[in-house]
N, C-alpha and C positions, 0 to 999 in steps of 0.2 A: 356399273362403273365401280372398279375396285378402289379402296382407300388409297392404296398407292398412288393409284392413277389421279386421284384427286390431290394428292400431296405434291406431285410432281406439277401438275397444272397451276396450283398456288404458286409454287416457288418461282417457276417461269414468268408467271404474272408479276412478281415482286422485281425479277430481273428487267422486265421491260419497262417498269415505271422507276429508272434506277435514281434519279435525282431526288423525286419524293420519297422513295423508300430509304435512301442515304441521309437524308436530313431527319427523318424520324429515328432512323436508327441511331444517329449521334446524340440526339436528345436522350433517348433511353441510355445509351452508352455513359453520358455524363450522369446520370443517376445511379448506374451501377458502379461507376468509378467513385462517386461520392460515398456510396454505401461502404465500399470496401476500406475508403479512407476513413471513413467515421468510425468503423468497426476497429481499425488500426489505432486511431485516436483514443478509443474507449479502453482498448487492451493496454495502451501505453500509459494512460493515466493510472488504471488499476495496477499495473506493475510498479509504476514510480511510487504510487502511495505506499503499497505493499513493501518495497524494498527499503523505503523510508523507514517504516515502522519497524521492520525487522533489524535495521541498523542499530536499533536502540537495545537490542538484545537477543538473546536465545530464545526461539519459539517454544523450545521444549522445557523452559525454565518456568517455575512457579516462584512469584514473591510473597513472602508473608509479611505483613505489616503490623506493627504495635498498635493496632486498632480494633476495636471491638466490630466484630461482623454485622453488617445492617443490610439485608437484603433489598431494602429501598434506596441503598447508597451504592451506586455504581463507580467503583475506584477507576475503571476503563474509561469511563465518560470523563472523569476529572483529569486524568493523565492526557488524553486526547485534546481536551479543550485548553489546557495549561500549555501543552507542547505546542499548540497550534498559535498561541498568543506569546510564544518565546520565552515562557516563564520555566524554570527547574522545579519540577516536582519533587525530585530525587537528590539528595538522600531525604528520606523521608523523615519528617519532624511531626512530632504528635500535635493534634489540633490544641489550640490554645483556647481557653474558657473566655467568651467574650463578657460574661457577666458571672457573678457567684451562682445564680440561680440555675445556669446552664449546667447540664450533666456531660462530664467529660467522657470522650469515646476512647481515652486511651487504655491500652490492655498491654502490660508489660510483656515482653520476650525474654525469658530466663533461661537458664542451663538445663532446667527440667523440660522446657518448651522444646529445646533443640533435641533432647534426647527423645522425646515423643515425636517429633517431626521426622527423626532419621529412621524411626521404625514403621513408619507407614508405606505399605506396599507400592512399589514402581518408583520410590525415592532412591536414587543412586548415590547422591552424596548431599550433604548441607554446607552452606557458606554463610557465616554470620559475621556482621560488623557493627560497630557502635561508631556513631558519627560525632565529632566536636569540632571546635573551630579556634583556630590560633589568629591573634590579632595581626601579627608580623613575623615574618620569617627572614632569619639571616644565615648565610652560608659562608664559611670562613673562605676568605680569597675571592670572593664575589661582590663587587663594588655596590651594586644595587640589591636593596632589600625588597623582598617578597611581600605582596599585600595579603589581606585577609584571606585566610584559606580553610578549606574544609578537611579535616584529619580523620582516617579511618582508621580503627583498632580492630584486628581480627583476632577472633578465638583461635588459639594454636592447633586446638583438636579438629578444626573444620579448614579445609584447604580453600583458597582463593584463586589457584592457578588457572582456573576456566575463566577468569574475569580479566585477567591482564596479562600481558606479554613483556617480559624483561628485555630491554634492547641494549642495556649497557650495565656493566657489573656483574652482580649476582644476585639470585634470589633471597628471600629471607629464610634464615635457617634457623631460628628459633630464639636468637640472641635478641633479648629486650631492649637493647640499646641501638639496634640497627633499624633503619626506615628505607623504603623506596619513594622516589620523588616521581612526579609524572613529567613527560617529557614537555608537554606544552606550558607547565607551570616554570620550568626552566628556561625555555625561549623567552618568557616575557621578563625574567631577570637577565636577559642578554647572554646566557649559556648557550653556546653553539656545540661545544665539544663536550658531549656528556660523560665521557670517561675522565674529564679533568677534574669532576666534583666526586669521584668515587673514592671513599675512604674519607671525606672532609666531614668536618664537625657542622651540623645544621641546628640552629636554635630556635625553638619555637616560644614567641613571646605571646603570654596570655595576659589579658586586661580586662577590668571592669568598668563601666561608665560610672562616673561620679554621681552621687544621689546625695542631696541637700549638703553640695560643697564638701561632701566626705569621699575622697578618693582612696580606691582600695589599691594596695601594692600591687604591682604586676608580677607574674611569675615566668621564669624562664626554664624551659626543658631543653636538654641538650641530647641529641642523638647523633649516630653515624649514617651516613648515605651509604648503603650498601649496593643500591642499584637504581637504575632508570628504567621507567615502564611507561608503556602506552596502553589505553584501553582497548579491548576487544569489541566492546558495546558502546555506542555513543551517548547512552544514558548514564553511564556508569560514573557515579559521583567522587568527589574528594581528588586531591591533589598530591597528598602525602599519606603513605600507608605504612602501618607497623602492626604490633601486637595489642591486645586490648589493655595491656598494663599501661600503654601510654595514654590511651583515652581515658582509662580509669583514673590516672592521675590528674587530666584535664577537668574531667567532671567533678573531682574532689575540690579543686580550686572553684570552680563556678558555684558549686553547691555548698562551701564552706564546711565540707566534710573532711574527715581523715580519710586517707586512701584505704585503708583497711575496712572501713564502713562502707565503701562504694560497691555495691553489687550490680552485676552484669544488667544492663539494660539495652538489649540490642535494637538499632534503629532500623534494621531490615536483614531478612533472612531470604538467601536464594536457595531453590531446591532444584537441583539437577534430576530430571527424570529419567528412567532407563528408555522409555518410548513414550510418543507422543498421546498413545491411546489412554495412558494413565493420568493425564493431565485434569481432566474434568473429575474422575474420582478422588483424586488426591486433594483439589480444591474444595470439592464437597465435604471431603472427611475434616479438614481443617476448619472451615466455616460452621459445620454442624456439632462436631465434637470437640474441637480445641476453641472455637469461638473467635478466631482472628480473621481478618480481612485478608484476602489473597487477590492476586492479580497476575494475569497473563497476557503476553503481547497479542496473543491470537484473538483476545477479546476486542482489542483496538482494531485489529484487522478486519474483523466481523463487522464492526462499526463502520469503518472506513470503506468497506466493500459496498455496503448499501448507498453511499454517496457516490462512489464511483461507478456503480451499476446504473444510478439514477441519470449520472451524466451521460454514460455510455448510451442509454435508451432514449435521452433527448437528441444524441447525435445521430443515432440510426433513425428516429423518426424523421428528423429533418431531411435525412437522405432518401429515405421511403417516399416522402412527400414529392421530392424532385421526380422520381420514378414514376410516381401517379400522374404528375402533371404531362410527363412526357408520354405516359399511355394514353391520355385524353387526346394528346396529338396522333397517337396511332389510331384512336376509334375515329378522328375526322379524316385521316389518310385513307382508311378503309371503306369510311362512308361515301367518300368522293368515288372511290373504286367502284363500289357498287353502284353508284349512279351512272358511271361511265360504261359499266357493263350490264345494264338492264337488259337490254336486247340479247345478249350472250346468255344471260340466266334465263331468259324467256325460252330461247331455243333449247337450252341444255335440258329444261323442265319438259318441254314438249316431246322430246326424243326420248324420254324415259328416266332421265336422272331424277333420284329421290331429293328429299329436303336434305336427309342426311348427307349426301355427296356434295351438296352445295356448302353446307356447314363446314364439312371437312376443308374443302378448296380454301375459303376464306379463313377459317381457323388455321391453317398451315401458314397463311400469309404472316399472320400475327405472330405464330410462334417461331416462323423462320427470322422474321425482323428482331424478334426479342432474343433469340440465341445470337444472332449477328452482334446486336446490342450488348449483350451480356460478355461475350468474347472480347470485343472491342473495349467495352468498359474495364474489363479485368486487366487487360495489356496496358491502358492507359493509366491505371491505379498503380501498377508496378512500376512504370516509369516515372509516374508522378512521385512516388514514395521515395524511390531511389533518389531521384533528384534532390528532394526536399532534406532527406538524410544526409546527403553529400554537402548541402548548404550548411546544415547544422553543424556538422562536423568541422567544416572549414571554419565556421563562425565560433568555435570552441564551446558549442552547447553540449552539456552532457544530458542530451534528450534525442532519442530518434522515434520514429513512427513504426510499430510493430506490423511486419506483413505476414499472415500466416496462409497457408492453404485453406484452412477453415474458413477464413474470412472471404477468400476468392471464390470458394464454392458457394458460401452463403449468398454473396453478392450476385453470383450467376443465376442461382437458383431462384432467388427473390425476383430479379429480372425478368426470366422466363415465365415465372409463375403470373406475375402482374401484367405481363403483356398477352399471356394466354387468356386471362380474366377479360382483359380489355377488348381482346379480338372475339369473344363469344356473342357480345352484344350485337354487332353489325353483321356477324356471321348468322346468327339466328334473324335478324332483320331481312337478310338477303333470301333465306330459304323460305321466308313467310311470303315473298312477293307473289301478288295474284298473276299467274303465268298468261291468262287472257287480256287482262288489262296492259301488262307489258307488251305484249304483241299487237294490241290495238293502238296503244301510243305510239309505237314504232311505225 
């Protein structure tokens, strides 16, 4: 008997027992459908997490912090933990000593540091800012005052254009009296027409808390609104930005120094790289040679992918368990078929059929049911995911399950493989039946 003949006999036998075969195939199809759906859920979770992290900034950027490098202190873990808790980690502020015995991990970023950073291979440009805070903000012609706000002062030698987008007015041109105001901050003050504030005076009010009933006089800094901007990166700090001369004046007030005595101490530096391949070498260079802590969003993506891969794996295991349970039903179905076809097996063996022929016949049945179950399961997965995505879209949910050819093929292949493995046991059992005993029984 040729193998093709054995396969044809097996398929014909499946067709004769339609009800039993259909029920077994449906169980396998459900498992396949769940596997494809769970794969899609895992991909969706991974993509959503990655997109969320990427929204915080450009993956090709390296952030340099005014903190001593410590290989045991992973800033990416801090960033992820505090972001998950809804806390704002940036703009970066130096760690405050808890007691005099603790060593400060602060490491100032100066103009010399910026020059060194700009010379590193792979660095396209450098963006540096100082962060300070105003207690109150007033805009001429606007009734509502602004609340406490983070103010950023940029070094005019290093462009910030990759960080923000000006949506009204003009960009800073180098005039120390001009500032840009963030769109969301103006909206909080009730400003809807952003062009209406262009050219108006803005007053930053600085104040110090009272100490032992001694009140320090407040300070007012007046600037002109040159434009309104929105962030390109969701983590990007600050609501008012200008040149570093403004933040130097603010720092002079808070430190009790003369403005001329205030030296640049940048809160954070962003390095735009020429290619992603330079990110790790740049970070190692800065960590080991300059001694600063660095951070790249790719580190957070790597940490997040570990979690999402685990979740995806759990979902996949659940679906595979369903397929395995369905395969147990396949084993039972084939075992019943073997019991019903004992006489036929005995006759086939007595006229010269080999054990391999018997194995081929029954294994073909298992594979055929597995293929049908896989095809139906993939079709059900496509329809089910399509319907779920329509429901999610109609409900206004910004979430949809990903469906890819790779997931469909994986679901189909796993289903066929598990069905084949499940069919091997009863097929071998059928081939090992004693011909003489079978004929005597019948």
